[in-house]
Backbone as ProteinMPNN parsed JSONL, in Angstrom:
{"seq_chain_A": "MTDKPLMHLVFGGRVSDPQGVDFVDLDNIEIVGIYPNFKEAETAWRGASQKNVDDALYKFVVVHLHKLIDPET", "coords_chain_A": {"N_chain_A": [[-7.488, -1.749, 21.298], [-5.118, -0.789, 18.946], [-2.802, 1.889, 18.5], [-2.667, 3.592, 15.419], [0.058, 3.542, 13.09], [1.965, 6.492, 12.626], [3.194, 7.557, 9.913], [6.491, 8.54, 8.949], [8.834, 10.107, 6.853], [12.271, 10.084, 6.209], [14.729, 11.92, 4.674], [17.425, 13.258, 2.653], [19.829, 15.609, 1.29], [21.844, 17.675, -0.881], [21.561, 21.164, -0.382], [20.667, 24.512, -1.451], [20.855, 26.574, 0.324], [21.746, 26.519, 3.673], [19.817, 27.127, 5.555], [17.431, 26.653, 4.406], [15.179, 24.543, 2.466], [15.596, 23.934, -0.179], [16.382, 21.673, -2.31], [19.125, 20.853, -4.331], [20.005, 18.872, -6.079], [18.158, 16.673, -7.191], [18.374, 14.144, -8.254], [20.132, 12.849, -6.67], [19.109, 12.499, -4.11], [19.062, 11.272, -0.849], [17.406, 8.644, 0.488], [16.56, 7.857, 3.637], [14.688, 6.392, 5.111], [11.362, 5.092, 5.953], [9.374, 5.563, 8.764], [7.506, 4.371, 11.634], [6.816, 6.113, 13.65], [7.427, 9.331, 15.203], [9.583, 9.364, 16.984], [11.317, 7.235, 16.199], [11.882, 8.135, 13.62], [13.172, 10.533, 14.167], [15.476, 9.607, 15.454], [16.718, 8.265, 13.313], [17.066, 10.452, 11.598], [18.834, 12.042, 13.124], [21.106, 10.36, 13.149], [21.765, 10.192, 10.381], [22.191, 12.891, 9.838], [24.353, 13.428, 11.519], [26.391, 11.987, 10.291], [27.021, 13.653, 8.213], [27.852, 16.039, 9.251], [29.97, 17.812, 8.812], [29.475, 19.063, 6.427], [27.888, 21.769, 5.559], [25.994, 22.231, 3.614], [24.598, 19.947, 3.204], [21.72, 18.381, 3.979], [19.28, 16.86, 6.109], [15.863, 15.893, 6.46], [12.722, 15.463, 8.211], [9.702, 14.254, 7.159], [6.318, 14.457, 7.754], [4.532, 12.077, 6.804], [2.03, 11.017, 7.384], [0.445, 13.249, 7.776], [0.153, 14.22, 5.229], [-1.207, 12.17, 4.011], [-3.483, 11.85, 5.603], [-4.836, 14.58, 6.628], [-6.156, 15.13, 9.025], [-4.85, 13.875, 11.084]], "CA_chain_A": [[-7.262, -1.062, 20.032], [-3.742, -0.303, 18.807], [-2.642, 3.159, 17.793], [-2.174, 3.383, 14.063], [1.352, 4.179, 12.882], [1.996, 7.816, 11.996], [4.387, 7.389, 9.075], [7.419, 9.655, 8.763], [9.886, 9.873, 5.867], [13.525, 10.806, 6.451], [15.567, 11.975, 3.475], [18.321, 14.41, 2.652], [20.641, 15.888, 0.117], [22.485, 18.992, -0.951], [20.637, 22.297, -0.467], [21.306, 25.748, -1.909], [21.035, 27.432, 1.498], [21.606, 25.635, 4.825], [18.643, 27.467, 6.361], [16.24, 26.341, 3.63], [15.0, 23.162, 2.03], [15.644, 23.869, -1.639], [17.359, 20.648, -2.675], [19.67, 21.251, -5.641], [20.318, 17.722, -6.931], [17.11, 15.699, -6.86], [18.783, 12.809, -8.686], [20.982, 12.252, -5.638], [18.476, 12.548, -2.79], [19.292, 10.052, -0.064], [16.245, 8.215, 1.268], [16.998, 7.123, 4.824], [13.665, 5.387, 5.37], [10.033, 5.46, 6.439], [9.312, 5.105, 10.152], [6.131, 4.341, 12.126], [6.559, 7.154, 14.651], [8.401, 10.418, 15.145], [10.781, 9.027, 17.77], [12.222, 6.452, 15.35], [12.304, 9.004, 12.513], [14.136, 11.496, 14.704], [16.723, 8.871, 15.671], [17.32, 8.066, 11.985], [17.466, 11.792, 11.133], [20.055, 12.435, 13.861], [22.215, 9.542, 12.671], [22.122, 10.614, 9.021], [22.731, 14.254, 9.935], [25.67, 13.371, 12.166], [27.379, 11.506, 9.314], [27.324, 14.736, 7.274], [27.927, 17.247, 10.067], [30.996, 18.726, 8.313], [29.03, 19.659, 5.165], [26.745, 22.624, 5.897], [25.008, 22.249, 2.534], [23.956, 18.641, 3.119], [20.687, 18.485, 5.009], [18.264, 15.816, 6.218], [14.593, 16.372, 6.995], [11.681, 14.495, 8.542], [8.408, 14.636, 6.59], [5.199, 13.78, 8.406], [3.709, 11.515, 5.726], [0.656, 10.814, 7.855], [-0.296, 14.503, 7.608], [-0.158, 14.338, 3.803], [-2.189, 11.124, 3.701], [-4.706, 12.147, 6.365], [-4.567, 15.856, 7.308], [-6.807, 15.186, 10.342], [-4.005, 13.264, 12.124]], "C_chain_A": [[-5.836, -0.505, 19.999], [-3.731, 1.038, 18.092], [-2.114, 2.885, 16.4], [-0.835, 4.096, 13.904], [1.183, 5.54, 12.205], [3.29, 7.885, 11.189], [5.169, 8.697, 8.898], [8.503, 9.227, 7.781], [11.1, 10.706, 6.239], [14.341, 10.742, 5.169], [16.445, 13.21, 3.537], [19.085, 14.535, 1.361], [21.234, 17.28, 0.195], [21.427, 20.076, -1.152], [21.395, 23.547, -0.916], [21.616, 26.689, -0.753], [20.803, 26.562, 2.73], [20.395, 25.946, 5.714], [17.337, 27.165, 5.628], [16.158, 24.869, 3.283], [14.893, 23.064, 0.508], [16.765, 22.912, -2.033], [17.81, 20.889, -4.107], [19.932, 20.085, -6.577], [19.355, 16.585, -6.616], [17.452, 14.283, -7.303], [19.614, 12.093, -7.623], [20.426, 12.417, -4.227], [18.703, 11.207, -2.1], [18.053, 9.753, 0.779], [16.753, 7.367, 2.43], [15.975, 6.034, 5.158], [12.337, 5.981, 5.778], [9.867, 4.793, 7.796], [7.893, 5.25, 10.697], [5.806, 5.385, 13.195], [7.695, 8.181, 14.608], [9.688, 10.074, 15.889], [11.794, 8.247, 16.932], [12.744, 7.291, 14.185], [13.36, 9.991, 12.99], [15.49, 10.831, 14.956], [17.455, 8.658, 14.347], [17.832, 9.385, 11.421], [18.773, 12.233, 11.819], [21.276, 11.655, 13.368], [22.692, 9.972, 11.295], [22.748, 12.006, 9.042], [24.138, 14.257, 10.518], [26.746, 12.907, 11.2], [27.826, 12.604, 8.365], [27.514, 16.075, 7.983], [28.95, 18.262, 9.524], [30.614, 19.416, 7.007], [27.755, 20.453, 5.422], [25.663, 22.631, 4.827], [24.362, 20.883, 2.303], [22.995, 18.55, 4.284], [19.723, 17.304, 4.944], [17.022, 16.406, 6.862], [13.687, 15.188, 7.342], [10.373, 15.049, 7.977], [7.325, 13.797, 7.26], [4.243, 13.269, 7.327], [2.253, 11.346, 6.137], [-0.18, 12.076, 7.705], [-0.646, 14.75, 6.138], [-1.271, 13.358, 3.418], [-3.531, 11.44, 4.357], [-4.486, 13.418, 7.186], [-5.193, 15.982, 8.701], [-5.937, 14.613, 11.448], [-3.058, 14.268, 12.717]], "O_chain_A": [[-5.411, 0.175, 20.932], [-4.54, 1.291, 17.199], [-1.226, 2.053, 16.213], [-0.614, 5.141, 14.516], [0.348, 5.701, 11.316], [4.346, 8.228, 11.719], [4.605, 9.778, 8.725], [9.025, 8.116, 7.868], [10.977, 11.892, 6.547], [14.612, 9.663, 4.642], [16.236, 14.096, 4.365], [19.001, 13.691, 0.469], [21.133, 17.965, 1.213], [20.521, 19.935, -1.974], [22.615, 23.626, -0.775], [22.533, 27.507, -0.84], [19.756, 25.921, 2.829], [19.997, 25.116, 6.532], [16.255, 27.397, 6.168], [16.959, 24.056, 3.744], [14.18, 22.21, -0.019], [17.936, 23.288, -2.084], [16.985, 21.104, -4.995], [20.07, 20.299, -7.781], [19.685, 15.658, -5.876], [16.884, 13.321, -6.787], [19.778, 10.874, -7.674], [21.185, 12.468, -3.259], [18.55, 10.147, -2.707], [17.7, 10.521, 1.674], [17.308, 6.287, 2.225], [16.343, 4.896, 5.451], [12.193, 7.195, 5.929], [10.176, 3.613, 7.963], [7.155, 6.142, 10.278], [4.651, 5.524, 13.598], [8.766, 7.93, 14.056], [10.772, 10.461, 15.455], [12.985, 8.554, 16.948], [13.91, 7.174, 13.806], [14.335, 10.25, 12.285], [16.533, 11.431, 14.697], [18.669, 8.847, 14.267], [18.912, 9.431, 10.832], [19.691, 12.732, 11.168], [22.352, 12.226, 13.191], [23.894, 10.103, 11.067], [23.726, 12.262, 8.339], [25.006, 15.001, 10.062], [27.885, 13.369, 11.269], [28.899, 12.505, 7.77], [27.351, 17.13, 7.369], [28.8, 19.46, 9.762], [31.357, 20.271, 6.526], [26.667, 19.881, 5.494], [24.523, 23.002, 5.109], [23.656, 20.69, 1.314], [23.403, 18.632, 5.443], [19.393, 16.814, 3.864], [17.109, 17.302, 7.701], [13.86, 14.077, 6.84], [9.986, 16.177, 8.282], [7.42, 12.571, 7.318], [3.27, 13.938, 6.979], [1.349, 11.517, 5.319], [-1.395, 11.988, 7.525], [-1.636, 15.417, 5.842], [-2.15, 13.672, 2.616], [-4.583, 11.309, 3.732], [-4.003, 13.346, 8.316], [-4.797, 16.853, 9.475], [-6.226, 14.822, 12.626], [-2.275, 13.929, 13.604]]}, "name": "protein", "num_of_chains": 1, "seq": "MTDKPLMHLVFGGRVSDPQGVDFVDLDNIEIVGIYPNFKEAETAWRGASQKNVDDALYKFVVVHLHKLIDPET"}
């Protein structure tokens, strides 16, 4: 039996406060991708974040989609 993928979404954009997740321009959210496990999502998140390291108001996040789809996971 294979483990089922635990989908993760990585996206980012400009936020109003670097310590929060209030995205200010939803029309320009950057979707990095959907990944089958946290390790791959984290790698993508680090890469996207590193490209924008000089802009404190540009933030990327990892969303655990599998928890939204099936809260028991």
